DRENDO-1510 file (C-alpha; in Angstrom, 1 decimal, always signed):
<recs>
REC; n; res; u; v; w
REC; 1; MET; +70.8; +45.9; +129.2 .
REC; 2; ARG; +70.1; +43.5; +132.1 .
REC; 3; SER; +66.4; +43.4; +133.8 .
REC; 4; TRP; +65.4; +43.7; +137.7 .
REC; 5; SER; +62.7; +40.9; +136.8 .
REC; 6; GLN; +61.5; +38.3; +134.6 .
REC; 7; SER; +58.9; +39.0; +131.6 .
REC; 8; THR; +57.8; +36.9; +129.2 .
REC; 9; GLU; +56.2; +39.4; +127.5 .
REC; 10; PRO; +58.0; +41.2; +124.7 .
REC; 11; TRP; +56.6; +45.1; +125.5 .
REC; 12; PRO; +60.0; +46.2; +127.6 .
REC; 13; PHE; +62.5; +45.4; +125.0 .
REC; 14; VAL; +59.8; +46.9; +121.9 .
REC; 15; LEU; +59.3; +49.8; +124.0 .
REC; 16; GLY; +63.1; +50.3; +124.9 .
REC; 17; ARG; +64.1; +50.2; +121.2 .
REC; 18; GLU; +61.7; +53.5; +121.3 .
REC; 19; LEU; +63.8; +55.1; +123.5 .
REC; 20; VAL; +67.1; +54.9; +121.4 .
REC; 21; GLY; +68.2; +58.9; +121.0 .
REC; 22; VAL; +66.2; +60.2; +124.0 .
REC; 23; PHE; +67.3; +57.7; +126.8 .
REC; 24; ALA; +70.6; +55.6; +127.6 .
REC; 25; ILE; +69.2; +52.5; +129.3 .
REC; 26; GLN; +71.3; +50.7; +131.6 .
REC; 27; GLU; +68.5; +48.2; +133.5 .
REC; 28; TRP; +64.5; +47.6; +133.4 .
REC; 29; GLN; +61.9; +46.8; +135.3 .
REC; 30; ALA; +58.3; +45.2; +134.3 .
REC; 31; LEU; +55.8; +45.7; +136.6 .
REC; 32; ASP; +52.1; +45.8; +136.3 .
REC; 33; GLY; +51.0; +48.2; +133.9 .
REC; 34; MET; +54.2; +50.0; +133.8 .
REC; 35; VAL; +57.6; +49.4; +132.5 .
REC; 36; ARG; +60.7; +51.2; +134.3 .
REC; 37; PHE; +63.6; +51.9; +132.4 .
REC; 38; ARG; +67.0; +53.2; +134.5 .
REC; 39; GLY; +69.7; +54.7; +132.8 .
REC; 40; HIS; +70.2; +58.3; +131.9 .
REC; 41; LEU; +68.6; +61.4; +129.6 .
REC; 42; LEU; +70.5; +62.1; +126.5 .
REC; 43; VAL; +68.1; +65.1; +125.9 .
REC; 44; GLU; +66.3; +68.0; +127.7 .
REC; 45; PRO; +63.1; +66.3; +129.6 .
REC; 46; GLU; +60.9; +68.7; +127.7 .
REC; 47; THR; +62.4; +67.8; +124.2 .
REC; 48; ALA; +62.2; +64.0; +125.5 .
REC; 49; MET; +58.5; +64.1; +126.2 .
REC; 50; SER; +57.9; +65.6; +122.8 .
REC; 51; VAL; +59.8; +62.6; +121.2 .
REC; 52; LEU; +58.8; +60.1; +123.1 .
REC; 53; SER; +54.8; +60.6; +123.2 .
REC; 54; PRO; +54.0; +59.8; +119.5 .
REC; 55; ARG; +56.2; +57.1; +119.6 .
REC; 56; ILE; +55.3; +55.1; +122.7 .
REC; 57; GLU; +51.5; +55.8; +122.5 .
REC; 58; PRO; +50.5; +53.8; +119.8 .
REC; 59; TYR; +51.6; +51.2; +122.0 .
REC; 60; GLY; +49.2; +52.1; +124.8 .
REC; 61; TYR; +51.6; +53.6; +127.2 .
REC; 62; VAL; +52.6; +57.5; +128.0 .
REC; 63; PRO; +56.3; +58.2; +129.2 .
REC; 64; MET; +56.7; +59.7; +132.5 .
REC; 65; ILE; +59.9; +61.3; +133.8 .
REC; 66; ARG; +60.5; +62.2; +137.6 .
REC; 67; THR; +64.6; +62.3; +137.5 .
REC; 68; PRO; +67.1; +62.3; +134.5 .
REC; 69; GLU; +67.9; +58.8; +135.6 .
REC; 70; GLU; +64.6; +57.2; +135.1 .
REC; 71; ILE; +61.9; +56.9; +132.6 .
REC; 72; THR; +58.7; +54.9; +133.7 .
REC; 73; LEU; +56.2; +53.9; +130.6 .
REC; 74; VAL; +52.8; +53.9; +132.2 .
REC; 75; ARG; +50.0; +51.8; +130.1 .
REC; 76; LEU; +46.8; +53.9; +129.2 .
REC; 77; HIS; +43.5; +52.6; +130.4 .
REC; 78; PRO; +41.9; +51.1; +127.4 .
REC; 79; ALA; +39.3; +53.3; +125.6 .
REC; 80; SER; +35.4; +52.4; +125.9 .
REC; 81; GLY; +35.0; +52.5; +122.3 .
REC; 82; GLY; +33.6; +55.2; +120.1 .
REC; 83; THR; +35.2; +58.2; +119.2 .
REC; 84; ALA; +37.8; +60.2; +121.3 .
REC; 85; ALA; +35.4; +62.7; +121.9 .
REC; 86; ALA; +32.7; +60.5; +123.6 .
REC; 87; PRO; +34.7; +60.3; +127.0 .
REC; 88; LEU; +34.4; +64.0; +127.2 .
REC; 89; TRP; +30.5; +63.7; +127.3 .
REC; 90; ARG; +30.4; +60.7; +129.4 .
REC; 91; GLY; +27.7; +61.1; +132.1 .
REC; 92; TRP; +26.5; +64.1; +130.9 .
REC; 93; PRO; +22.8; +64.1; +132.2 .
REC; 94; LEU; +24.4; +63.6; +135.9 .
REC; 95; ASN; +26.1; +67.4; +135.2 .
REC; 96; VAL; +22.9; +68.7; +134.1 .
REC; 97; ALA; +20.9; +66.9; +136.9 .
REC; 98; LEU; +23.2; +68.5; +139.3 .
REC; 99; PHE; +23.3; +71.8; +138.0 .
REC; 100; LEU; +19.7; +71.9; +137.8 .
REC; 101; ALA; +19.8; +71.0; +141.5 .
REC; 102; THR; +22.2; +73.7; +142.4 .
REC; 103; LEU; +20.0; +76.4; +140.1 .
REC; 104; PHE; +17.2; +75.7; +142.5 .
REC; 105; THR; +18.7; +75.4; +146.1 .
REC; 106; THR; +20.8; +79.0; +145.1 .
REC; 107; LEU; +17.3; +80.5; +143.9 .
REC; 108; LEU; +15.9; +79.0; +147.3 .
REC; 109; VAL; +18.5; +80.6; +149.4 .
REC; 110; GLY; +18.8; +83.8; +147.4 .
REC; 111; ALA; +14.7; +84.0; +147.8 .
REC; 112; MET; +15.0; +83.5; +151.7 .
REC; 113; MET; +17.8; +86.0; +152.2 .
REC; 114; GLU; +15.6; +88.2; +150.6 .
REC; 115; GLY; +12.6; +87.5; +153.3 .
REC; 116; ALA; +10.8; +85.3; +151.1 .
REC; 117; GLN; +9.2; +81.9; +152.2 .
REC; 118; PRO; +9.6; +80.0; +148.5 .
REC; 119; LEU; +8.6; +76.9; +149.6 .
REC; 120; ALA; +5.4; +78.2; +151.0 .
REC; 121; GLU; +4.8; +80.4; +148.1 .
REC; 122; PRO; +6.9; +79.2; +145.0 .
REC; 123; THR; +6.3; +82.2; +143.3 .
REC; 124; THR; +8.6; +84.2; +145.4 .
REC; 125; LEU; +11.3; +81.7; +144.0 .
REC; 126; LEU; +12.1; +84.4; +141.5 .
REC; 127; LEU; +13.1; +86.8; +144.1 .
REC; 128; GLY; +16.5; +84.7; +144.4 .
REC; 129; VAL; +17.0; +85.1; +140.5 .
REC; 130; PRO; +19.8; +88.1; +141.2 .
REC; 131; PHE; +21.8; +86.3; +143.4 .
REC; 132; SER; +21.4; +82.8; +142.0 .
REC; 133; ALA; +22.4; +84.0; +138.2 .
REC; 134; SER; +25.4; +85.9; +139.8 .
REC; 135; LEU; +27.0; +83.4; +141.5 .
REC; 136; LEU; +26.4; +80.5; +138.9 .
REC; 137; LEU; +27.8; +82.8; +136.6 .
REC; 138; ILE; +31.0; +83.2; +138.6 .
REC; 139; LEU; +31.1; +79.8; +139.7 .
REC; 140; GLY; +30.5; +78.6; +136.2 .
REC; 141; PHE; +33.2; +81.1; +134.6 .
REC; 142; HIS; +36.0; +79.7; +137.5 .
REC; 143; GLU; +35.0; +76.2; +135.6 .
REC; 144; LEU; +35.2; +77.1; +132.5 .
REC; 145; GLY; +38.9; +78.6; +132.9 .
REC; 146; HIS; +39.8; +75.3; +134.0 .
REC; 147; TYR; +38.0; +73.2; +131.3 .
REC; 148; LEU; +38.9; +75.4; +128.1 .
REC; 149; THR; +42.2; +75.6; +129.5 .
REC; 150; ALA; +42.6; +71.7; +129.7 .
REC; 151; ARG; +40.9; +71.4; +126.5 .
REC; 152; ALA; +43.4; +73.5; +124.9 .
REC; 153; TYR; +46.5; +71.3; +125.9 .
REC; 154; GLY; +44.5; +68.1; +125.1 .
REC; 155; VAL; +43.9; +67.2; +128.3 .
REC; 156; HIS; +40.5; +65.3; +128.5 .
REC; 157; VAL; +38.6; +66.8; +131.5 .
REC; 158; SER; +34.7; +66.3; +132.4 .
REC; 159; LEU; +32.2; +68.7; +132.2 .
REC; 160; PRO; +31.9; +70.8; +135.6 .
REC; 161; TYR; +29.7; +69.0; +138.1 .
REC; 162; PHE; +27.9; +71.4; +140.5 .
REC; 163; VAL; +27.2; +70.5; +144.1 .
REC; 164; PRO; +23.7; +71.5; +145.7 .
REC; 165; LEU; +23.5; +72.6; +149.1 .
REC; 166; PRO; +20.1; +73.8; +150.1 .
REC; 167; LEU; +21.6; +76.4; +153.1 .
REC; 168; PRO; +22.7; +79.6; +153.5 .
REC; 169; PRO; +24.9; +81.7; +152.6 .
REC; 170; MET; +25.9; +80.1; +148.8 .
REC; 171; GLY; +23.0; +77.3; +148.5 .
REC; 172; THR; +26.2; +75.5; +146.9 .
REC; 173; MET; +29.5; +73.8; +147.8 .
REC; 174; GLY; +30.9; +75.1; +144.1 .
REC; 175; ALA; +31.6; +73.2; +141.2 .
REC; 176; ILE; +34.5; +71.0; +140.3 .
REC; 177; ILE; +35.7; +69.2; +137.0 .
REC; 178; ARG; +37.7; +65.8; +137.2 .
REC; 179; MET; +40.8; +65.2; +134.9 .
REC; 180; ARG; +40.5; +62.3; +132.9 .
REC; 181; SER; +43.9; +62.0; +131.0 .
REC; 182; PRO; +47.3; +62.5; +132.6 .
REC; 183; ILE; +49.0; +66.2; +133.0 .
REC; 184; PRO; +51.7; +66.3; +130.3 .
REC; 185; ASN; +54.2; +68.9; +132.4 .
REC; 186; ARG; +54.4; +71.3; +135.1 .
REC; 187; LYS; +53.7; +74.1; +132.6 .
REC; 188; VAL; +50.3; +72.5; +131.5 .
REC; 189; LEU; +49.5; +71.9; +135.4 .
REC; 190; PHE; +50.2; +75.4; +136.4 .
REC; 191; ASP; +47.7; +76.9; +133.7 .
REC; 192; ILE; +45.1; +74.7; +134.1 .
REC; 193; GLY; +45.5; +75.6; +137.9 .
REC; 194; ILE; +45.3; +79.4; +137.7 .
REC; 195; ALA; +43.1; +80.0; +134.7 .
REC; 196; GLY; +39.9; +79.1; +136.8 .
REC; 197; PRO; +40.9; +81.7; +139.6 .
REC; 198; LEU; +41.5; +84.1; +136.8 .
REC; 199; LEU; +38.6; +83.9; +135.0 .
REC; 200; GLY; +36.2; +83.7; +137.8 .
REC; 201; LEU; +37.6; +86.9; +139.1 .
REC; 202; VAL; +37.4; +88.3; +135.8 .
REC; 203; LEU; +33.3; +88.2; +136.5 .
REC; 204; ALA; +33.4; +88.1; +140.2 .
REC; 205; VAL; +34.6; +92.0; +140.2 .
REC; 206; PRO; +32.1; +93.7; +138.0 .
REC; 207; VAL; +29.6; +91.6; +139.9 .
REC; 208; LEU; +30.6; +92.9; +143.2 .
REC; 209; VAL; +31.1; +96.4; +142.0 .
REC; 210; VAL; +27.6; +96.6; +140.7 .
REC; 211; GLY; +26.0; +94.7; +143.6 .
REC; 212; LEU; +27.7; +97.3; +146.2 .
REC; 213; ALA; +26.6; +100.5; +143.8 .
REC; 214; LEU; +23.3; +98.8; +144.7 .
REC; 215; SER; +23.6; +98.1; +148.2 .
REC; 216; PRO; +22.0; +101.0; +150.5 .
REC; 217; VAL; +24.5; +102.2; +153.6 .
REC; 218; LYS; +22.1; +102.5; +156.9 .
REC; 219; PRO; +22.7; +101.2; +160.4 .
REC; 220; PRO; +21.9; +97.4; +160.7 .
REC; 221; SER; +19.3; +96.4; +162.8 .
REC; 222; GLY; +18.1; +93.1; +164.2 .
REC; 223; VAL; +20.4; +89.8; +164.2 .
REC; 224; VAL; +22.7; +90.4; +161.3 .
REC; 225; LEU; +25.0; +87.7; +159.4 .
REC; 226; GLN; +28.1; +89.9; +158.8 .
REC; 227; GLU; +30.6; +89.5; +155.9 .
REC; 228; GLY; +34.2; +89.9; +156.9 .
REC; 229; ASN; +36.6; +92.1; +155.1 .
REC; 230; SER; +39.3; +91.0; +153.0 .
REC; 231; LEU; +41.9; +93.9; +151.8 .
REC; 232; ALA; +40.3; +93.6; +147.9 .
REC; 233; TYR; +37.1; +93.7; +149.3 .
REC; 234; LEU; +37.6; +96.8; +151.5 .
REC; 235; PHE; +39.3; +98.6; +148.5 .
REC; 236; LEU; +36.3; +98.1; +146.1 .
REC; 237; LYS; +33.6; +99.0; +148.9 .
REC; 238; TRP; +35.7; +101.9; +149.9 .
REC; 239; LEU; +35.9; +103.1; +145.8 .
REC; 240; VAL; +31.9; +102.4; +145.3 .
REC; 241; LYS; +30.8; +104.0; +148.4 .
REC; 242; GLY; +33.7; +105.8; +149.9 .
REC; 243; PRO; +34.1; +106.3; +154.1 .
REC; 244; ILE; +31.4; +104.7; +156.0 .
REC; 245; PRO; +29.8; +106.9; +158.7 .
REC; 246; GLU; +30.5; +105.3; +162.4 .
REC; 247; GLY; +27.1; +103.1; +163.2 .
REC; 248; TYR; +26.4; +102.4; +159.3 .
REC; 249; ASP; +27.1; +99.6; +157.1 .
REC; 250; VAL; +26.7; +98.3; +153.6 .
REC; 251; ILE; +23.7; +96.3; +153.4 .
REC; 252; LEU; +24.6; +93.9; +150.6 .
REC; 253; HIS; +22.1; +93.6; +147.5 .
REC; 254; PRO; +22.2; +90.0; +146.5 .
REC; 255; MET; +24.5; +90.6; +143.3 .
REC; 256; ALA; +27.0; +92.0; +145.7 .
REC; 257; LEU; +26.8; +89.2; +148.2 .
REC; 258; ALA; +27.4; +86.6; +145.2 .
REC; 259; GLY; +30.2; +88.8; +144.2 .
REC; 260; TRP; +31.8; +88.5; +148.0 .
REC; 261; LEU; +31.1; +84.7; +147.7 .
REC; 262; GLY; +32.9; +85.0; +144.3 .
REC; 263; PHE; +36.2; +86.4; +146.2 .
REC; 264; PHE; +35.7; +84.4; +149.3 .
REC; 265; VAL; +35.6; +80.8; +147.2 .
REC; 266; THR; +38.7; +82.3; +144.9 .
REC; 267; ALA; +40.8; +82.7; +148.1 .
REC; 268; LEU; +39.6; +79.0; +149.2 .
REC; 269; ASN; +40.5; +77.6; +145.9 .
REC; 270; LEU; +44.2; +79.4; +145.8 .
REC; 271; MET; +45.1; +78.0; +149.2 .
REC; 272; PRO; +48.0; +75.7; +148.1 .
REC; 273; LEU; +46.7; +72.4; +149.3 .
REC; 274; SER; +46.1; +69.1; +147.8 .
REC; 275; GLN; +43.6; +69.0; +145.0 .
REC; 276; LEU; +42.5; +72.7; +145.3 .
REC; 277; ASP; +43.8; +75.4; +142.3 .
REC; 278; GLY; +46.5; +76.8; +144.8 .
REC; 279; GLY; +47.7; +73.2; +145.1 .
REC; 280; HIS; +48.2; +72.6; +141.5 .
REC; 281; ILE; +50.1; +76.3; +141.3 .
REC; 282; ALA; +52.2; +75.4; +144.3 .
REC; 283; TYR; +53.2; +71.9; +142.5 .
REC; 284; ALA; +53.9; +73.4; +139.4 .
REC; 285; VAL; +56.6; +75.8; +141.0 .
REC; 286; LEU; +58.2; +73.9; +143.6 .
REC; 287; GLY; +57.6; +70.3; +142.5 .
REC; 288; ARG; +57.8; +67.6; +145.4 .
REC; 289; GLY; +59.3; +70.3; +147.5 .
REC; 290; TYR; +55.9; +71.7; +147.6 .
REC; 291; ARG; +55.0; +69.9; +150.9 .
REC; 292; LYS; +56.7; +72.3; +152.9 .
REC; 293; VAL; +54.8; +75.2; +151.7 .
REC; 294; VAL; +51.4; +73.0; +152.3 .
REC; 295; TRP; +52.7; +72.7; +156.2 .
REC; 296; LEU; +53.3; +76.1; +156.4 .
REC; 297; PHE; +49.9; +77.1; +155.2 .
REC; 298; LEU; +48.4; +74.7; +157.7 .
REC; 299; GLY; +50.1; +76.6; +160.5 .
REC; 300; VAL; +48.9; +79.9; +159.0 .
REC; 301; LEU; +45.4; +78.3; +158.7 .
REC; 302; ALA; +45.8; +77.2; +162.5 .
REC; 303; LEU; +46.9; +80.5; +163.8 .
REC; 304; LEU; +43.7; +82.0; +161.9 .
REC; 305; PHE; +41.7; +79.5; +163.9 .
REC; 306; LEU; +43.1; +80.6; +167.2 .
REC; 307; MET; +42.6; +84.5; +166.5 .
REC; 308; THR; +39.2; +84.4; +164.9 .
REC; 309; ARG; +37.7; +81.1; +166.2 .
REC; 310; TRP; +36.0; +80.7; +163.1 .
REC; 311; GLN; +35.6; +76.8; +162.8 .
REC; 312; GLY; +35.9; +76.6; +159.2 .
REC; 313; TRP; +39.8; +77.3; +159.4 .
REC; 314; LEU; +40.0; +74.4; +161.8 .
REC; 315; VAL; +38.3; +72.1; +159.1 .
REC; 316; TRP; +40.3; +73.2; +156.2 .
REC; 317; VAL; +43.4; +72.1; +158.9 .
REC; 318; VAL; +42.1; +68.8; +159.4 .
REC; 319; LEU; +40.3; +67.8; +156.0 .
REC; 320; PRO; +43.9; +68.0; +154.0 .
REC; 321; VAL; +45.6; +66.2; +156.5 .
REC; 322; ALA; +43.1; +63.8; +156.6 .
REC; 323; LEU; +42.6; +62.9; +152.8 .
REC; 324; GLY; +46.5; +63.5; +152.4 .
REC; 325; LEU; +48.9; +65.7; +151.2 .
REC; 326; ARG; +50.0; +64.1; +148.1 .
REC; 327; HIS; +49.9; +65.6; +145.0 .
REC; 328; PRO; +49.9; +63.4; +141.7 .
REC; 329; PRO; +52.9; +64.4; +139.4 .
REC; 330; PRO; +52.6; +65.7; +135.7 .
REC; 331; LEU; +54.1; +63.2; +133.4 .
REC; 332; ASP; +57.2; +65.5; +133.0 .
REC; 333; ASP; +58.1; +66.5; +136.5 .
REC; 334; LEU; +61.5; +67.8; +135.9 .
REC; 335; THR; +60.9; +71.0; +133.5 .
REC; 336; PRO; +60.4; +73.9; +135.6 .
REC; 337; LEU; +58.4; +76.8; +134.8 .
REC; 338; ASP; +59.3; +79.7; +132.7 .
REC; 339; ALA; +60.0; +83.2; +134.1 .
REC; 340; PRO; +56.3; +84.8; +132.9 .
REC; 341; ARG; +54.9; +81.5; +134.9 .
REC; 342; ARG; +56.8; +82.5; +137.8 .
REC; 343; VAL; +55.7; +86.0; +137.9 .
REC; 344; MET; +52.2; +84.5; +137.6 .
REC; 345; ALA; +52.7; +82.5; +140.4 .
REC; 346; ILE; +53.5; +85.4; +142.7 .
REC; 347; LEU; +50.7; +87.3; +141.4 .
REC; 348; ALA; +48.5; +84.4; +142.6 .
REC; 349; LEU; +50.1; +84.4; +145.9 .
REC; 350; GLY; +49.1; +88.2; +145.9 .
REC; 351; LEU; +45.7; +87.5; +145.5 .
REC; 352; LEU; +45.8; +84.6; +148.3 .
REC; 353; VAL; +46.8; +87.4; +150.7 .
REC; 354; ALA; +44.4; +90.3; +148.8 .
REC; 355; LEU; +41.1; +88.2; +149.1 .
REC; 356; ILE; +41.5; +85.7; +152.0 .
REC; 357; THR; +39.3; +86.9; +154.8 .
REC; 358; PRO; +40.6; +86.4; +158.3 .
REC; 359; LEU; +36.7; +86.0; +159.7 .
REC; 360; PRO; +34.5; +85.5; +157.0 .
REC; 361; PHE; +31.3; +85.3; +158.7 .
REC; 362; ALA; +29.8; +86.7; +162.4 .
REC; 363; VAL; +26.7; +87.1; +163.7 .
REC; 364; TYR; +25.7; +90.2; +165.6 .
REC; 365; GLU; +22.8; +91.8; +167.2 .
REC; 366; PHE; +22.0; +95.3; +166.8 .
</recs>
């Protein structure tokens, strides 16, 4: 076994012995924080990961496989001390503070949409409860799907960070969770990515149906912020309300608006871009070839902007390009998805088509 570079530390030799029976080493290179071995795999990548992980992790490294000819052992960040569960709750006061701030901003926006002035009359803030509670439950279920799935696979994640924004129509920019340990393989990446949208929809659908049932059908008047129609929204509106007479429209109850926003946010998250849920799903399916899908979808968004002139689509074109299209690979980047997950990936694409709204918002005067 020859090395590409000189190293005084024994780790490459010690770690190399742990690869016996899994990887035939031809050469190695010790770099800052990692050791890279080249040769060829002797077993399937998934088997290699299951055998190597318990061998390597006691040394403070994790194995990463991107090609059958290379294994990289990456040094883990040293633990901060305390129990293993401590990092999961690190910084939880910030999570609570952000949630309370988001609760206030969604109550504020919900009350304002009911015609109240909660800053002048604080008691009218309660009018925003139906909207705020419905929306935060949908967003909370979405993040809960990611959180529980990640924890089930032993991936360390933060609690959700809700983002307050005291502006209509949402009063929030949603919520995010942070991954604090590597993703083992594409299957886990896929499951974490799709769990959020699916669990969020489990609540968004009944909230929208109930909200539509509570929404009156009457002629709109004055200046109206009109929500757009997705295929799924059109179907549920027809299912609950039937045909809408000419000159009439459904005047959304706060719960219905929250359900519609749940559909809208889910569609945005399913877009195959960068660190969105759809980006995780696309990478899990296609690996490093996912960038072709990203560029194709950016073209679709540019076309939507040209057709509807909604500037939000232009933002979604510029932002991913500015931030970069790279997606961090899982530790096992070779093992493909199984057939059931490939079917679920097609379902995710169908959900994106059904939920995306070409013109999300428009202002009309009647």
